[in-house]
N, C-alpha and C positions, 0 to 999 in steps of 0.2 A: 543722438542716442548712442551710448557706449555699449559695445558688445560684451556680454557677461561670459568670461572664459569658462566658468564652472558650467553654465548652461550648455556652452558649446561642447565641452567634454562629454556631457550627458548625451547630447545629440549624436555625437560621433559613436558612442557606445551602442546606442540604439540602431544607428544606421549600419554599423558593422554587423550587428547580430540580426537585425530585422526582427527583433523579438524583445518586448519590454521586460518580460520576466527574467530572461537570461542576462540582459543588459543590467538590470537592477542588481542581480547577483554579483556580476563582475564589479559593479561600483560599490557594492556593500551598502546599498540603501533600499528602502521599501519601494515597491513598484508604484504605489500611489504618489509618492513623493516624486519619483522620476517622471511620471505622467504629467504632474503639475508643472514641473520645470520645463518640459518640452512644450507644453501649451503656452507657458510664459514666454518662451523664446519665439514661438510663432507670432505671439502678440507683439513682441518687441520688433520683429522684422516685418510685420504686417502681411504675412503670407503663410499658407500651410506648407509644412516641410515633409510631412508623413501622411500617408493614406492608411487609415485603420479600418478594416472591415472583417468580415467572417473568414476571408481567405488569408488574413495575416496583416503584415505591415509592409508597405512599399514606400519608396521615396518619390516625391513629386519632382518636377524639373528644378524647382528652387532648392529642394533638399539635396539633389545630386550636385548642384553647383556649390552649395554650402559645404558639402562633404569634401569636394575637391579643394576648396579654399581653406578649409579648417586645419588641415594637417600642418601647412607651413606656419599658420598663426599660432597654433599650440606649441609647435617646435620652437618658434621664436620666443614665446613666453617662457618655455623651459630653459632656453639659453640665457635669458635675462635673469631668471631666478638662479641659475648655476653661477653666473658671473658675480652676482651680488653676494651669494653665499661664500664664494671663494675670496672675495674682497674682504668680507667680514672676518674670515679666518686668517687674513694676512697673506694668502697665497694667490698666485696668478697662474692662469692656464690659457694656452693658446691652441686652438684646434685648427690644424692645417689639413686641407683636403688636397688630394692629388689624383690625377688620372692614371690609367694603366701605362706602364713604361716610363713614368717620371719618378725619379727618386729625389726626395727632399733632404737627404742625409747631409750633404755638404752645407746647405743653408742652416739646418738645425745646429750643426756643430759650430758654425760661425756665429750664429745667434747666441748660443750658450756662453760664448766668451764674454759677452756684455751683460747677459741676463741668466746667470747660473741658477737663479731662484725661480725662474718661470718654467712651468711644466709645459712641454710641447707634445700634444697628442696628434696622431696622424690618422686620417680616415680616407679610405679609397672612395672615390666618387665616379659616377657614370655620366655620360653625355646629357641624358635627359633630366638630371637633377642637379647639375653643377650650379646653375644660376639660382635655383630655388633654395639650395642649402646655404648659399651665401646670404641671400636676402632674409631668410628666416633665422639666421644666427646659429645654425647647426655647425657651421664651420666659420672661422674668422677670416681666413685667407685661403685661396685655392690656386693650385697649379692646374689650369684649365686648358682645353684644346678648343680651337674654333671649329665650327660656329658656336656662339653663345649669345643669348639675348642680353645685351649690355644695359638694358633699362635698369636704372637704380644701382649700377655697379661702376666702380673705377677699374678700368682694365688697361694693363700696360704690357707691351710685347716683351718676351724673355728670350726666345730663340726659335729657330725653325728646324725641322727635322725631316730628312728625306723619307719618302714612303716606299714600301715594298709591296709587291703583289703576294697575296696569300693563296697558294694553289694546292690542290690535292696532290698527294705524293706521286700519283700515277699520271699527272698532267703532262702533256707533251713538252712544256717549258720548265717543268720541275728540275732543279739542279743546274739551270743555266746561270752563268755569271751575271747576266743582265738582259733585260728585254726592253722593248718600247711599248708605249700605250697601244699602238696600232696592232701589235701582236695579239692583244687580248680583245680586240674589237668584237662586239656582239655577244660576248659571254655573259651569262646571267650573274648579276652582282648581289652579294649579300651586303646590304647597306642600310643606312637610316631611312625611315619612311619618307623623309623629305628629300626627294631625289635631286633637288637643286644644290644639295651639299656635296654631291659627288665630285671628287677631285679631278675627274677626267674631262678632257675637252669635248668629247662626245659622250652622251649618257649611255649607260648600259641598261639592258632590260632588268627589271627588278626580279630577283629569284623568288620573291614571294614569302620570305621568312622574316619575322621580326626578331632581330638580334639585338641583344643588350650586353655589351662588353666583349672583351677579347675572348674569354673562355667559350662563350656561345658561338662566336664567329669561327673559332677553330674547329669546334665540333661539327658545325654545318659544312664547312669547307672540306673537312676530312671525310664526311659522308658523301661528297661529290655533288652537293646541292647548288654549287656556284663558286665563284671566286670572291675575293675581297681585297681591300687595300688597308694597310695599317702603317703606323709610324715605324720607322727602322728599329726602334728600341724593342719592338715585339720580338724580334729575332734574338735578342739578348735575354729578355726576361721570361719569354713564353716559348716552350718547345712542345711539339706534338709529333709522334712517330709517323702520322699519316698526313703531315702538312709540310710544304716546302715554301720558304721565303725567297723571293727573287727580286733584286733591285729593278725599279722601272726608271730609266734615265730621264724621261721627259715628263714625269708626273709632278703636279703641283705639290710643294712640300707641306707637311703638317705644321701648324703654327701653335706654339705653346705660349701662353700668356699667364700673367699673375692677375688675380681679380680679388677685390674686396667690395663689400657693400659701401656705397657712396656715403651712407650715414654713419659708418664706423670710422672713427679717428681716435688714435692714441699713440703716444710715443713708442710703446712696446710694439704695436702693429707696424709702425713705420720702420722700426729697427729690424723687424723680420723681413720686411720688403727689401730693405737695403741689403741685408745678408743674402737674400735670394738672388738679387741682381748681381751682387759681387761674386757669387758662385755659379752664375748661369752657365759659364763655359764648362765647368766641371759637370754640372747636371746634364748638359747636352751630350758630353762625351761618354757618360755612363750608358747611353743608348747606342753607342757606336760599336757595332760588331767587329769591325776591323781593328779598332783600338784594343778590344779584349783579346782578339786573336794574336795581335802583336805582343801584348802583355804576357799571354800564356807562352808564346814562343820564346820571349826573352827569359822567362822564368825557367823554361825547360833547358834553354841553352846554358844558363847559369848553373843549373844542377849538373848537367853533363860535364861542364868545364870543371866543377868541383870534384866530380867522380874521377876524371882523368888525372887531376892533381894528386888525389889520394892514392891512385894506383902507381 
């Protein structure tokens, strides 16, 4: 039995609203038509998805599971439709996803030399959706950070990046040139729910806050709710007046990989991967704070020298 995407979209509309009338309005269809389509979907799947009673509409366990699975399916269908439409128009578009602190600029420029006719879009991705966005086609290639579920993906290493401790500005180690992991032992950590992904040799107590992305991490750290660890590039791309970045000499490095869906193959995609690998060193150095400091120092020195010559 093939899953009818139209019925699936109707179901998602009802599941989001938990109200048939409002969902029908959103879909611009009559409510009886919507009800029939939902019943047909339940018949197709052989299980009830919604509970309808005097109290309103609620999801069954099967309905909750279907809602979780529906978003990537519908996004993948939209991606297929988008690529087909662009091919009909004679245009090509590549969607490149990237994690915080990773810049794809060098690869995009290198790729444009061979493919000036291909439009390269860029989209920021987070740790909990990087695999899903690759599998459902929302992005064609991703600059990802480990850990990632590699099921259904082709994943290749690109470079490693040192980590830094993210500390409140008033922390006893804020402003230090460097520290070791032992210095921070026992401090509450703002980290992913899966504590096995902590980069430390000994686990820290979880601070108890669910953080998603660098911006949220910095806000929680600034509020004194715990410490965190980020890739070194955060010190270049993200600043906060109440946060201090300090290198941790013995911390496991962050690992940056390139990832594509195993089912996706094309010469254009291969050429972008080649460009990304060819420019990996440049990409890695864009997150090097010391490099930027040296560059700024050299620029200031050149300006000062020019001023002296003019005088």
